[in-house]
C-alpha positions as CSV (number, residue, x, y, z in Angstrom):
1,M,18.3,-3.1,4.9
2,H,15.3,-2.5,7.4
3,V,12.3,-0.7,6.6
4,L,9.4,-0.7,9.8
5,N,11.6,-3.4,11.4
6,I,11.3,-5.8,8.5
7,P,14.2,-6.9,6.4
8,V,14.2,-5.8,2.7
9,P,16.4,-7.8,0.1
10,Q,18.1,-6.1,-2.6
11,D,16.1,-7.3,-5.4
12,L,13.0,-6.0,-3.7
13,L,14.9,-2.4,-3.3
14,T,15.5,-2.4,-6.8
15,A,12.0,-3.1,-7.5
16,W,10.8,-0.3,-5.1
17,R,12.9,2.2,-6.9
18,T,11.3,1.3,-10.3
19,W,7.9,1.4,-9.0
20,L,8.1,4.8,-7.3
21,A,9.8,6.5,-10.4
22,P,9.1,4.5,-13.4
23,E,11.3,5.2,-16.7
24,R,8.3,7.1,-17.8
25,Q,6.2,9.0,-15.4
26,P,2.7,10.0,-16.0
27,F,1.2,13.2,-15.7
28,F,-2.7,14.1,-15.4
29,L,-3.9,17.4,-17.0
30,T,-7.2,18.9,-18.3
31,G,-7.3,20.0,-22.1
32,E,-6.9,23.4,-21.5
33,E,-4.2,22.9,-19.1
34,A,-2.3,20.6,-21.7
35,R,-2.9,23.3,-24.2
36,G,-1.4,26.2,-22.0
37,L,1.8,24.3,-21.3
38,G,1.7,23.1,-25.2
39,L,2.3,19.5,-24.5
40,R,1.2,16.7,-26.4
41,T,-0.9,14.2,-24.5
42,V,-3.4,11.1,-25.1
43,P,-6.6,11.0,-23.6
44,R,-6.7,9.3,-20.0
45,A,-9.3,6.8,-21.1
46,E,-6.8,5.1,-23.5
47,A,-4.1,5.1,-21.4
48,R,-2.6,1.9,-19.7
49,F,-1.2,1.3,-16.1
50,T,0.7,-1.3,-14.3
51,P,-0.7,-2.5,-10.9
52,E,2.3,-0.7,-9.4
53,E,1.6,2.6,-11.3
54,R,-1.9,2.5,-10.2
55,D,-0.9,2.2,-6.5
56,T,2.5,4.4,-7.0
57,F,0.2,7.3,-8.7
58,A,-3.2,6.7,-6.3
59,L,-5.1,6.4,-9.7
60,W,-8.2,5.8,-8.1
61,R,-8.4,9.5,-6.8
62,V,-7.0,11.4,-10.1
63,A,-10.0,14.2,-10.8
64,P,-12.3,12.9,-13.5
65,G,-11.6,16.3,-15.1
66,A,-7.7,15.6,-15.5
67,D,-8.7,13.4,-18.7
68,H,-5.5,14.0,-20.6
69,V,-2.1,12.3,-19.7
70,T,1.4,13.0,-20.9
71,W,4.6,11.2,-19.7
72,F,8.1,12.3,-19.2
73,T,11.4,10.6,-18.6
74,E,14.2,12.4,-16.1
75,A,15.7,13.6,-18.8
76,E,13.1,15.2,-20.4
77,W,11.7,16.6,-17.2
78,L,15.0,18.3,-16.7
79,S,14.7,19.9,-19.6
80,L,11.6,21.8,-19.5
81,S,11.9,25.2,-18.1
82,P,11.5,25.6,-14.2
83,A,8.1,27.5,-14.7
84,S,6.5,24.2,-16.8
85,R,8.0,22.0,-14.0
86,R,6.5,23.6,-11.5
87,A,2.8,24.0,-13.3
88,L,3.2,20.3,-13.5
89,V,3.9,19.6,-10.2
90,Q,0.9,21.9,-9.0
91,A,-1.5,20.6,-11.4
92,Q,-0.7,17.0,-10.1
93,V,-1.4,18.2,-6.5
94,R,-4.6,19.9,-7.5
95,H,-6.2,16.8,-9.4
96,G,-4.9,14.3,-6.6
97,R,-2.4,12.3,-8.4
98,G,0.0,10.2,-5.8
99,A,3.7,10.5,-5.4
100,V,4.0,14.5,-5.2
101,P,5.7,14.8,-1.8
102,R,6.3,17.8,0.3
103,I,9.9,19.0,0.1
104,R,9.9,19.7,3.8
105,D,9.5,15.9,4.4
106,F,12.7,14.9,2.7
107,A,14.5,18.1,3.2
108,D,17.4,16.7,5.3
109,L,17.9,13.7,2.8
110,L,17.4,15.9,-0.3
111,P,18.6,19.2,0.7
112,H,18.8,21.3,-2.5
113,L,15.4,20.8,-4.2
114,P,13.5,24.2,-5.1
115,G,9.7,24.9,-4.0
116,S,7.4,22.9,-1.9
117,R,6.5,19.9,-3.7
118,F,8.4,17.7,-6.5
119,V,8.1,14.4,-8.0
120,W,10.2,11.7,-7.8
121,R,13.0,10.8,-10.2
122,P,15.2,7.9,-10.1
123,S,18.3,9.9,-9.4
124,L,16.8,11.1,-5.9
125,L,16.0,7.5,-4.6
126,S,18.9,6.5,-2.3
127,P,17.9,3.7,-0.1
128,A,17.4,6.2,3.0
129,V,15.1,8.0,0.7
130,L,13.1,4.9,-0.5
131,A,12.9,3.7,3.3
132,R,11.1,6.7,4.2
133,V,8.8,6.7,1.5
134,V,7.6,3.3,2.1
135,A,7.7,3.8,6.2
136,Q,5.5,7.1,5.9
137,D,2.1,6.6,7.6
138,Q,2.9,3.0,8.4
139,R,3.0,1.2,11.7
140,T,6.1,-0.6,12.7
141,C,6.1,-4.2,12.6
142,Q,6.3,-5.9,15.9
143,R,6.7,-9.5,14.8
144,A,10.1,-9.7,16.7
145,E,8.3,-9.0,20.2
146,V,5.8,-11.9,19.6
147,P,6.9,-14.7,22.3
148,E,7.8,-18.4,20.8
149,R,5.1,-20.0,22.6
150,V,2.6,-17.8,20.7
151,W,3.8,-18.8,17.3
152,D,3.8,-22.5,18.6
153,A,0.0,-22.1,19.7
154,A,-1.1,-20.5,16.7
155,A,0.7,-22.8,14.1
156,S,-2.3,-25.2,14.0
157,V,-4.8,-22.7,12.7
158,L,-2.6,-20.4,11.1
159,P,0.0,-22.4,9.6
160,G,1.0,-19.7,7.2
161,A,1.1,-16.7,9.6
162,R,4.9,-16.9,10.8
163,E,6.3,-17.1,7.2
164,L,3.9,-14.2,6.3
165,A,4.6,-12.0,9.5
166,G,7.0,-9.1,8.9
167,T,7.0,-9.2,5.2
168,F,6.5,-6.6,2.1
169,P,4.8,-8.4,-1.1
170,H,6.2,-9.3,-4.2
171,A,4.4,-6.5,-6.0
172,S,1.0,-4.9,-6.0
173,G,-2.3,-6.8,-5.2
174,P,-1.7,-9.1,-2.2
175,N,-4.1,-7.3,0.2
176,C,-6.0,-7.9,3.5
177,F,-8.0,-10.6,2.6
178,S,-5.1,-12.4,1.0
179,T,-3.1,-12.1,3.9
180,V,-5.8,-13.6,6.2
181,M,-6.4,-16.3,3.8
182,G,-2.5,-17.2,3.4
183,A,-2.2,-17.0,7.3
184,A,-4.9,-19.7,7.5
185,G,-3.0,-22.0,4.9
186,V,-4.9,-21.6,1.5
187,P,-2.3,-22.2,-0.9
188,G,-1.2,-19.1,-3.0
189,A,-3.6,-16.8,-1.7
190,E,-0.9,-14.7,-0.3
191,R,0.2,-13.6,-3.5
192,E,-3.2,-12.6,-4.9
193,W,-5.2,-9.5,-5.1
194,M,-8.2,-11.5,-3.3
195,Q,-11.6,-9.9,-4.1
196,R,-14.7,-9.9,-1.7
197,D,-16.9,-12.7,-3.2
198,P,-13.9,-15.3,-2.8
199,F,-13.3,-14.1,0.7
200,E,-16.8,-14.4,2.0
201,D,-16.5,-17.8,0.5
202,F,-13.6,-18.3,2.7
203,L,-15.4,-17.0,5.4
204,A,-18.4,-19.3,4.9
205,E,-16.5,-22.4,4.7
206,H,-13.9,-21.8,7.1
207,T,-15.0,-19.8,10.1
208,R,-18.1,-20.0,12.5
209,P,-19.6,-17.1,14.7
210,G,-17.6,-16.1,17.7
211,G,-14.0,-15.5,18.5
212,R,-11.9,-13.7,21.1
213,D,-8.9,-11.2,20.5
214,D,-6.8,-13.1,22.7
215,V,-6.8,-16.4,21.1
216,P,-5.4,-17.5,17.7
217,G,-7.6,-17.6,14.4
218,T,-9.9,-15.0,15.5
219,V,-10.8,-13.1,12.1
220,L,-11.8,-9.4,12.5
221,V,-14.0,-8.6,9.9
222,W,-14.8,-4.9,9.3
223,R,-17.9,-4.1,7.1
224,N,-19.5,-0.9,5.6
225,A,-23.3,0.0,6.3
226,A,-24.1,-1.9,3.3
227,G,-22.9,-5.2,4.6
228,N,-20.0,-5.4,2.5
229,V,-16.6,-6.7,3.7
230,E,-13.7,-3.7,3.6
231,H,-11.1,-4.7,5.7
232,A,-9.6,-8.0,7.7
233,A,-7.1,-9.3,10.1
234,V,-6.5,-12.1,12.1
235,T,-5.5,-12.8,15.6
236,L,-2.2,-14.7,16.6
237,G,-3.2,-15.0,20.4
238,G,-1.2,-13.4,23.3
239,G,-3.1,-10.2,22.3
240,W,-1.3,-10.0,18.9
241,A,-2.8,-9.8,15.1
242,L,-1.7,-9.6,11.6
243,H,-2.7,-7.7,8.9
244,K,-1.9,-5.9,5.8
245,P,-3.5,-2.3,5.5
246,S,-4.0,-2.4,1.6
247,Q,-3.2,-4.0,-1.9
248,T,-0.2,-1.6,-2.6
249,W,3.1,-2.5,-3.2
250,M,4.6,-0.5,-0.2
251,T,2.2,-1.8,2.5
252,A,3.7,-4.5,4.5
253,R,2.1,-7.4,6.4
254,V,2.6,-6.1,9.8
255,V,2.0,-7.6,13.3
256,L,0.9,-5.1,15.9
257,P,-1.0,-5.4,19.4
258,V,-4.8,-6.4,18.6
259,R,-6.0,-3.0,20.1
260,D,-3.4,-1.1,18.3
261,L,-4.3,-2.6,15.1
262,I,-8.3,-2.1,15.6
263,R,-7.5,1.7,16.4
264,S,-5.5,2.1,13.5
265,S,-8.2,0.4,11.2
266,R,-11.0,2.3,12.6
267,T,-13.0,4.1,9.9
268,R,-16.2,6.0,10.0
269,G,-19.1,3.8,8.6
270,W,-17.5,0.5,9.2
271,R,-18.5,-2.2,11.7
272,L,-16.3,-4.5,13.5
273,G,-17.5,-8.1,13.8
274,R,-15.4,-11.4,14.9
275,V,-15.5,-14.9,13.7
276,A,-13.4,-18.0,14.2
277,L,-11.5,-20.1,12.3
278,G,-12.0,-24.0,12.6
């Protein structure tokens, strides 16, 4: 199976299904909403989530006022009344929880779902559905279009780039910084959720001012108004570049034309700079 022009092994496909629809799925509510629905909850501050749950359900954007959490298995969910399910789904949309897709986006694959929004359940996740979920809002990887001579020229400065290009991470965590460092040959970096400080140390030790978009090893660095690094990518040469858009399990390490990558990474308040490896 291929997603975004990237081969996906069966074990990763199985993991995706588990991460998108865990056995017990969290629902976030205000105290008033929980009481109105007659649900037993725990304080959100006491709940613990895996990194994959954090990313699937976009926990960073769930409204602070939704400070109660309850969980449902698929069987428990289906045992609720239709009115309760609708109220819970609407509350998740209202509070900003992720993984509450629009039915119209999957109507051809899941034609019998009622309403306008729904939550994922294991029984809904065919390979075709999973592929669409992961591919949404992502750019298709163009690794196969990179000429052999470009990879050859990049190998000395970016010894890890070819192996990383056109791959999905093993789990949540690996991000743009770890992808740049892994491409540059830092052992094990590509499997880490790399934070700003070690990435800044890497830039200070391994780069110099300058760099051009048409040569391998130019690190594209986006910083916010305070000067903090927000995103990074690296050029492969020949007009190509590599990046990973975020730390989530569903974002791939994609190869794009440099101009397209820069355009897709443009964010209000960020400024792009360049440094050269070596």
